[in-house]
C-alpha positions in Angstrom: -29.4 118.8 -32.4 -29.2 121.2 -35.3 -26.6 121.8 -38.0 -26.1 125.4 -36.9 -23.2 127.4 -38.2 -22.6 130.9 -37.0 -25.2 133.3 -38.5 -28.2 131.0 -37.8 -30.8 132.8 -35.6 -29.5 132.7 -32.0 -32.6 130.8 -30.8 -31.4 127.8 -33.0 -27.7 128.1 -32.4 -25.7 125.6 -30.4 -22.3 126.2 -28.9 -19.2 125.0 -30.7 -17.7 121.8 -29.3 -14.2 122.5 -28.1 -13.2 119.6 -25.8 -13.5 115.8 -25.5 -15.8 116.3 -22.5 -18.2 118.5 -24.5 -18.1 116.0 -27.3 -19.0 113.2 -24.9 -21.9 115.3 -23.4 -23.1 116.2 -26.9 -23.2 112.5 -27.7 -24.9 111.7 -24.5 -27.7 114.1 -25.3 -28.1 112.3 -28.6 -28.3 108.9 -26.8 -30.9 110.4 -24.4 -33.0 111.4 -27.4 -32.7 107.9 -28.8 -33.8 106.4 -25.4 -36.8 108.8 -25.3 -37.8 107.7 -28.7 -37.7 104.1 -27.7 -40.0 104.7 -24.8 -42.3 107.2 -26.5 -42.1 106.7 -30.3 -44.3 109.7 -31.0 -41.6 112.1 -29.5 -40.7 115.2 -31.5 -37.3 116.7 -30.9 -36.2 120.3 -30.8 -32.5 121.0 -30.1 -30.1 119.4 -27.6 -27.0 121.5 -27.0 -24.3 121.1 -24.4 -24.4 123.6 -21.6 -21.9 124.3 -18.7 -21.5 121.1 -16.8 -23.9 119.1 -18.9 -26.5 119.1 -21.7 -30.3 119.2 -22.3 -32.7 118.1 -25.0 -36.1 119.8 -25.8 -38.8 117.3 -26.6 -42.5 117.5 -27.5 -44.5 114.6 -25.9 -48.2 113.9 -25.4 -47.4 112.8 -21.9 -46.0 115.0 -19.1 -42.7 113.7 -17.8 -42.0 113.5 -14.1 -38.8 112.9 -12.1 -39.9 109.3 -11.8 -39.5 108.9 -15.5 -35.8 109.8 -15.5 -34.6 106.3 -14.2 -36.6 104.7 -17.1 -34.8 106.9 -19.6 -31.4 106.2 -18.0 -32.0 102.5 -18.2 -32.6 102.7 -21.9 -29.6 104.9 -22.3 -27.4 102.4 -20.4 -28.6 99.7 -22.9 -27.7 101.9 -25.9 -24.3 102.6 -24.4 -23.7 98.9 -23.6 -24.5 98.1 -27.3 -21.5 100.3 -28.3 -23.1 101.3 -31.6 -21.0 103.5 -33.8 -22.0 107.1 -34.6 -22.2 107.4 -38.4 -22.1 110.9 -40.1 -23.8 111.4 -43.4 -24.2 114.4 -45.7 -27.6 115.1 -47.4 -28.9 117.7 -49.8 -31.5 120.0 -48.1 -34.3 118.4 -50.2 -33.2 114.9 -49.1 -33.0 115.9 -45.5 -36.4 117.6 -45.6 -37.9 114.4 -47.1 -36.2 112.2 -44.5 -37.4 114.2 -41.5 -40.9 114.5 -42.9 -41.0 110.7 -43.0 -39.7 110.6 -39.4 -42.4 113.1 -38.3 -40.0 115.7 -36.9 -41.5 119.2 -37.6 -38.9 121.0 -35.5 -36.0 119.5 -37.5 -37.8 120.5 -40.7 -38.0 124.1 -39.4 -34.3 124.1 -38.6 -33.4 122.8 -42.1 -35.7 125.4 -43.8 -34.2 128.1 -41.6 -30.7 127.0 -42.6 -31.7 127.2 -46.2 -33.4 130.6 -46.0 -31.0 132.3 -43.6 -27.7 130.8 -44.6 -28.3 129.6 -48.1 -27.4 126.0 -47.0 -27.6 123.4 -49.7 -26.5 120.4 -47.6 -26.9 119.4 -44.0 -25.4 116.5 -41.9 -27.0 113.8 -39.8 -25.6 111.4 -37.2 -27.0 108.0 -36.7 -26.4 105.2 -34.2 -28.4 102.0 -34.3 -31.9 102.8 -35.5 -31.9 106.5 -34.5 -30.9 109.4 -36.7 -30.6 113.0 -35.8 -29.9 116.3 -37.6 -26.6 117.4 -36.2 -23.3 119.1 -37.1 -21.4 117.0 -34.6 -18.8 116.0 -33.6 -19.6 112.8 -31.7 -17.6 110.1 -30.0 -16.8 107.2 -32.1 -19.4 104.9 -30.6 -21.9 105.0 -27.8 -19.7 102.9 -25.5 -17.4 105.9 -25.1 -19.9 107.4 -22.6 -18.3 106.6 -19.2 -20.6 108.1 -16.5 -23.9 110.0 -16.9 -26.9 111.1 -14.9 -30.2 112.8 -15.8 -30.9 115.6 -13.5 -34.2 117.4 -14.0 -37.1 118.4 -16.2 -38.3 121.9 -17.0 -40.5 123.7 -19.6 -39.1 125.6 -22.5 -40.9 127.4 -25.4 -39.7 126.4 -28.8 -37.3 129.1 -30.0 -37.9 130.9 -26.7 -41.2 132.4 -27.8 -44.5 132.1 -25.8 -46.3 132.0 -29.2 -44.7 128.6 -29.9 -45.3 125.2 -28.4 -44.0 124.5 -24.9 -41.6 121.6 -24.9 -40.2 119.6 -22.1 -36.5 120.1 -21.4 -34.6 117.2 -19.9 -31.3 118.1 -18.3 -28.4 115.7 -17.8 -24.7 115.6 -17.3 -21.8 113.3 -18.2 -18.2 112.9 -17.0 -15.1 110.9 -18.0 -15.3 108.8 -14.8 -17.8 107.8 -12.1 -15.6 109.6 -9.5 -15.9 112.9 -11.3 -19.6 112.4 -11.7 -20.0 111.6 -8.0 -18.1 114.7 -7.0 -20.3 116.8 -9.3 -23.5 115.3 -7.9 -22.3 116.1 -4.4 -21.8 119.8 -5.4 -25.4 119.7 -6.9 -26.8 118.5 -3.6 -24.9 121.2 -1.8 -26.2 123.7 -4.3 -29.8 122.7 -3.4 -29.0 123.4 0.3 -27.5 126.8 -0.6 -30.2 127.8 -3.1 -30.7 131.5 -2.4 -34.4 131.3 -3.1 -34.7 128.7 -0.3 -32.3 130.5 2.1 -34.1 133.8 1.3 -37.3 132.4 2.7 -35.7 130.6 5.7 -33.6 133.6 6.7 -36.4 136.1 6.0 -34.3 138.1 3.5 -36.7 138.5 0.5 -39.7 137.2 -1.3 -41.5 137.3 -4.7 -45.2 138.1 -5.0 -47.6 137.8 -7.9 -48.4 141.5 -7.8 -44.9 142.2 -9.2 -43.6 139.2 -11.2 -39.8 138.7 -11.1 -39.4 141.8 -8.9 -38.2 141.1 -5.4 -39.6 142.4 -2.1 -36.9 142.7 0.6 -37.7 142.0 4.2 -35.9 144.2 6.9 -33.1 141.6 7.2 -32.5 141.5 3.5 -32.7 145.3 3.3 -29.8 145.5 5.9 -27.7 143.4 3.6 -28.7 145.5 0.6 -28.0 148.8 2.3 -24.6 147.6 3.7 -23.5 146.7 0.2 -24.5 150.1 -1.0 -22.6 151.7 1.9 -19.5 149.6 1.1 -19.6 150.8 -2.5 -20.1 154.4 -1.3 -17.0 154.1 1.0 -15.1 152.9 -2.1 -16.3 156.0 -4.0 -14.8 158.2 -1.3 -11.4 156.6 -1.9 -11.7 156.7 -5.7 -13.2 160.2 -6.0 -16.7 159.4 -7.4 -19.6 161.8 -7.3 -23.1 160.4 -6.8 -26.0 161.6 -8.8 -29.8 160.9 -8.9 -31.6 160.7 -12.3 -35.3 160.1 -13.2 -36.9 156.7 -13.6 -39.0 157.6 -16.7 -37.8 159.8 -19.6 -39.1 160.8 -23.0 -38.7 158.2 -25.6 -36.6 160.6 -27.7 -33.7 160.0 -25.2 -33.8 156.3 -25.9 -33.8 156.9 -29.6 -30.8 159.2 -29.4 -28.9 156.6 -27.2 -29.8 153.7 -29.6 -31.7 151.8 -27.0 -35.0 152.2 -28.9 -33.5 150.4 -31.9 -31.3 147.9 -30.1 -33.0 147.2 -26.8 -36.7 148.0 -27.3 -37.9 144.4 -26.5 -36.4 144.6 -23.0 -37.9 148.0 -22.1 -41.2 149.2 -20.6 -43.1 152.1 -22.0 -45.9 154.4 -20.9 -47.8 157.5 -22.2 -48.0 160.7 -20.2 -49.6 163.9 -21.5 -49.8 162.4 -24.9 -46.0 161.8 -24.9 -44.4 158.4 -25.0 -41.9 157.7 -22.2 -39.6 154.8 -21.5 -38.7 153.4 -18.1 -35.0 153.3 -17.8 -33.2 150.0 -18.2 -29.8 151.6 -17.9 -28.4 154.8 -16.4 -26.0 155.8 -19.1 -28.2 158.0 -21.3 -29.3 160.0 -18.3 -25.7 160.6 -17.3 -24.9 161.7 -20.8 -27.6 164.4 -20.8 -26.6 165.4 -17.2 -23.0 165.8 -18.3 -24.2 167.9 -21.3 -26.0 170.5 -19.1 -22.7 171.9 -17.9 -19.6 173.2 -19.5 -16.5 171.1 -18.8 -12.8 171.7 -19.1 -10.0 169.2 -19.5 -9.2 170.1 -15.9 -12.6 168.7 -14.8 -11.8 165.3 -16.2 -12.0 162.5 -15.3 -15.6 163.1 -14.1 -17.0 160.1 -12.4 -20.8 159.9 -12.0 -22.3 157.1 -9.8 -26.0 156.2 -9.6 -28.0 153.8 -7.5 -31.2 154.4 -9.4 -33.6 151.5 -9.9 -33.7 149.9 -13.4 -36.4 148.0 -15.1 -35.9 145.5 -17.9 -38.4 143.1 -19.3 -37.1 139.5 -19.0 -39.2 136.6 -20.3 -40.8 134.6 -17.6 -39.0 131.5 -18.7 -35.6 133.0 -18.0 -36.2 134.8 -14.7 -34.6 133.1 -11.7 -34.8 134.3 -8.1 -32.6 137.3 -7.5 -30.1 136.3 -10.3 -32.5 137.3 -13.2 -35.1 139.9 -12.3 -37.1 142.7 -13.9 -36.5 145.3 -11.3 -33.1 145.9 -9.8 -30.3 148.4 -8.9 -26.7 148.4 -10.1 -23.7 150.0 -8.4 -23.5 151.8 -11.7 -21.1 154.5 -12.7 -19.8 156.3 -15.8 -16.5 158.0 -16.1 -16.1 160.8 -18.6 -12.4 161.2 -19.5 -9.8 162.1 -22.2 -8.3 159.4 -24.4 -5.0 159.5 -22.6 -6.8 158.9 -19.3 -8.4 155.6 -20.4 -5.7 153.2 -19.2 -5.4 154.9 -15.8 -9.1 154.9 -15.2 -9.5 151.2 -16.2 -6.6 150.3 -13.9 -8.3 152.0 -11.0 -11.6 150.3 -11.7 -9.9 147.0 -12.0 -8.2 147.6 -8.6 -11.7 148.3 -7.1 -13.0 145.1 -8.6 -10.2 142.8 -7.4 -10.3 144.4 -3.9 -14.0 143.6 -3.7 -13.5 140.0 -5.0 -10.8 139.5 -2.3 -13.2 140.8 0.4 -15.9 138.3 -0.5 -13.6 135.4 -1.1 -13.9 135.1 -4.9 -10.4 133.9 -5.6 -10.8 132.2 -9.0 -11.4 135.1 -11.5 -11.4 135.0 -15.3 -11.3 138.1 -17.5 -12.9 138.3 -20.9 -12.6 141.0 -23.6 -15.9 141.1 -25.5 -15.7 142.7 -28.9 -18.3 144.3 -31.3 -21.6 142.5 -31.7 -23.4 142.1 -35.0 -26.2 144.6 -33.8 -24.4 147.8 -32.8 -24.2 151.5 -33.2 -21.3 153.6 -34.4 -18.7 153.4 -37.1 -16.1 150.6 -37.5 -13.4 153.2 -36.9 -14.8 154.1 -33.5 -15.1 150.4 -32.6 -11.5 149.8 -33.8 -10.3 152.6 -31.5 -12.4 151.4 -28.5 -11.3 147.8 -28.8 -7.6 148.7 -29.2 -7.8 151.0 -26.2 -9.4 148.2 -24.0 -6.8 145.7 -25.3 -4.0 148.1 -24.3 -5.5 148.6 -20.9 -5.8 144.8 -20.3 -2.2 144.2 -21.6 -0.9 146.8 -19.2 -2.5 145.1 -16.2 -0.5 141.9 -16.8 -3.4 139.6 -16.1 -4.4 136.8 -18.5 -7.6 137.3 -20.4 -9.6 135.7 -23.2 -11.1 137.4 -26.2 -14.9 136.8 -26.5 -15.8 137.8 -30.1 -19.2 139.5 -30.7 -20.3 139.7 -27.1 -19.8 143.4 -26.5 -22.6 145.9 -25.7 -24.3 147.5 -28.7 -22.5 150.8 -27.9 -19.0 149.5 -27.1 -16.6 146.7 -26.3 -16.3 145.5 -22.7 -14.3 143.6 -20.1 -16.3 141.0 -18.1 -15.1 139.5 -14.9 -16.2 135.9 -14.2 -15.8 134.5 -10.7 -16.2 130.9 -9.5 -18.1 130.5 -6.2 -17.6 127.9 -3.4 -19.4 125.3 -5.6 -17.1 126.0 -8.6 -19.9 127.6 -10.6 -19.1 130.6 -12.8 -20.9 134.0 -12.4 -20.4 137.2 -14.4 -20.3 140.0 -11.9 -18.2 143.1 -12.7 -18.0 144.8 -16.0 -16.1 147.6 -17.7 -17.3 149.0 -21.0 -15.5 151.5 -23.2 -17.8 153.8 -25.2 -16.8 156.2 -28.0 -20.4 156.1 -29.4 -22.7 157.6 -26.8 -20.6 160.8 -26.4 -20.8 161.1 -30.1 -24.6 160.5 -30.3 -25.2 163.0 -27.4 -22.7 165.5 -28.8 -20.7 165.7 -25.5 -17.7 167.9 -25.3 -15.0 169.4 -23.1 -12.6 172.3 -23.7 -9.1 171.1 -24.3 -5.9 172.9 -23.1 -5.8 174.8 -26.5 -9.4 175.9 -26.0 -10.6 173.6 -28.8 -13.7 171.4 -28.2 -12.9 167.8 -27.7 -15.1 164.7 -27.4 -14.8 162.8 -24.1 -14.6 159.0 -23.8 -17.1 157.3 -21.6 -16.4 154.3 -19.4 -19.3 152.3 -18.1 -18.5 150.3 -15.0 -20.1 148.2 -12.3 -18.2 146.5 -9.4 -20.9 144.3 -7.8 -23.2 144.6 -10.9 -26.8 144.2 -10.0 -27.2 144.3 -6.2 -30.0 141.8 -6.4 -27.9 139.4 -8.5 -24.9 139.9 -6.3 -26.9 139.1 -3.1 -28.2 135.9 -4.8 -24.7 134.8 -5.8 -23.2 135.7 -2.5 -25.9 134.0 -0.5 -25.1 130.7 -2.3 -21.4 131.3 -2.1 -21.4 131.6 1.7 -24.4 129.3 2.2 -26.4 132.1 4.0 -23.6 132.6 6.5 -22.7 136.3 5.7 -19.6 137.9 6.9 -19.9 139.8 10.2 -20.1 143.3 8.7 -22.9 142.2 6.3 -25.0 139.9 8.5 -28.5 141.2 9.4 -28.0 140.1 13.0 -24.4 140.1 14.0 -24.6 138.8 17.5 -27.2 137.1 19.7 -27.1 137.5 23.4 -28.4 134.5 25.3 -29.1 134.8 29.1 -29.0 131.4 30.8 -31.7 132.4 33.3 -34.1 135.3 33.8 -31.7 136.8 36.4 -29.1 137.2 33.6 -31.4 139.1 31.2 -30.7 142.6 32.5 -26.9 142.0 32.1 -27.4 141.1 28.5 -29.7 144.1 27.9 -27.1 146.5 29.2 -24.4 145.0 27.0 -26.7 144.9 24.0 -27.3 148.6 24.5 -23.5 149.3 24.4 -23.1 147.3 21.3 -25.9 149.1 19.5 -24.3 152.5 20.3 -21.3 151.1 18.4 -23.5 150.3 15.4 -23.5 146.5 16.1 -26.8 144.7 15.2 -27.7 142.5 18.1 -30.8 140.8 19.6 -31.5 138.9 22.8 -33.0 135.5 23.1 -34.6 135.7 26.5 -37.2 133.0 26.0 -37.9 130.4 28.6 -36.2 127.6 26.6 -33.2 125.4 27.1 -29.7 126.7 26.2 -29.3 123.8 23.8 -32.3 124.9 21.8 -31.3 128.5 21.9 -27.8 127.7 20.7 -29.1 125.5 17.9 -31.5 128.1 16.7 -28.7 130.7 16.6 -26.7 128.3 14.4 -29.7 127.7 12.1 -30.2 131.4 11.7 -26.5 131.6 10.8 -25.8 134.4 13.2 -22.0 135.1 13.4 -21.7 135.1 17.2 -23.8 133.8 20.1 -22.9 135.3 23.5 -24.1 133.4 26.5 -24.1 134.8 30.1 -24.6 133.1 33.5 -23.5 133.9 37.0 -19.8 133.3 36.3 -19.8 135.5 33.2 -21.6 138.3 35.1 -19.0 138.2 37.9 -16.2 138.4 35.4 -17.9 141.0 33.1 -17.6 138.5 30.3 -19.5 136.2 27.9 -19.1 132.7 26.6 -18.6 133.4 22.9 -19.4 130.8 20.2 -18.7 131.7 16.6 -21.0 130.3 13.9 -19.8 127.0 12.6 -17.6 126.2 15.5 -18.3 123.8 18.4 -16.0 125.3 21.1 -16.9 128.4 23.2 -14.3 131.0 24.3 -14.8 133.2 27.3 -14.1 136.9 26.4 -14.5 140.1 28.4 -16.9 142.7 27.2 -13.9 145.0 26.2 -12.4 142.2 24.1 -15.7 141.5 22.4 -16.2 145.2 21.6 -12.7 145.4 20.2 -13.3 142.3 18.1 -16.6 143.5 16.7 -15.2 146.9 15.9 -12.5 145.4 13.7 -14.8 143.0 12.0 -17.4 145.7 11.2 -15.2 147.7 8.9 -14.6 145.9 5.6 -12.5 148.6 4.1 -9.9 148.2 6.8 -9.1 144.8 5.3 -8.6 146.0 1.7 
């Protein structure tokens, strides 16, 4: 754990401790490091911050840890906790601390101290000790090790020191701690459920998507996954009709001069891909906003044309380090339901209100009831004058205040070109995900010299609102898959109904009804295999198909089916007309908004 005040390079920073629970987890990470040192005295330690729902510590060992080692570490931790040793804080001069950690053989701690000195001009640092273990740390900690009530080590992963492949790869041990065993048990149950709902696992089982070495961290969607993908796009397009958006198409690869004008070359270059064509350097677009700016600039606009809302489903490519990519939720190739609104200053609040309305309607549709709003302000690395940032931040704050919804200010987390509003949802497992975003931008219109003609015929600068409702479609599919456990709502499910004839003599009846449903746009299949009804019913449940419709002699005579809804044990006999009416209503998501 490092003594890392704000301003230290981000790869060495640890989050501030704001609660008793975070303090306990911070202390538990320290105890874990102590236990590791007892078992492997040669261990060299990186940093060990708290994270959401737990903590980790990065350690350099000459042995590779396995899950079987975690109980050994836990046993040592339990002994340290039982000893109830006090945490003792001490202040040291930088030279004293360097000497101390040289004697302890801790090169990563030495590097942190030297970075504190060179970057921050630090002259002193603090350590915390308990028993015979001392760590570089700013704290705080619990009073003594016995304050740790319930803990569990969870997993082991690899992590490069300071996030760079050029540095040594360390072993990262994750754990968690809670104030009571009951809280820990509840959390562990959620973690087990999360394993079952892992979108990477369900993606394979339900034949939705896959990843292949030919395109690292870039998903391939199977036909079933593509249905989900395209239905999400259609849903957003239907929203666009209601909110008067115009869809555009822009190139994938554009001259590097565009990215220099936009500021991406200076502020985002490490995340971009480049190529050379006809002795010119081109950049693969990581964002749509610059292309929308130059498209806007090709035509003359009057105040009567505004607001002008450009939407774009173009593919984006961003380089993400292999260590941070994760299934669909962190990829290198993706598509956003991206749009940019060009408007006058007095239209800002109205436009943000409309976007927020779209966002909350969408959250309601997908069952995201717990939503937090964050206002992210200017980052250290940014473009534009402080005056423009003052104006943009004030406008966003006014817009949020007028909505009457609570929000939290998140200092320094804005985009490099403007402040933003982030919407964080909690899924069925109480995990937080950032999905929608609204960004207010006075800078790109300035950098691209955009204008409109005001009512007095003078040229005026438009304001630009960047917004996404679902965000990355790939990420949204990953989050939604885990939120619903792969049981997608009817309108989104790849197969919406499976028809199951009881005998061969019932197959033709099922085929005729399937044809009717298909003409209505319902996605159906027929399980006419020579297998038992029990097996067919179970497999329909495993495939998470919303409805299974069984037909035998009685159903044919009554022009009906025995209908079983996914997740329910009881069947209900419904006529074909009743089924068609039910499916028609369920297949139109906008009707429920």
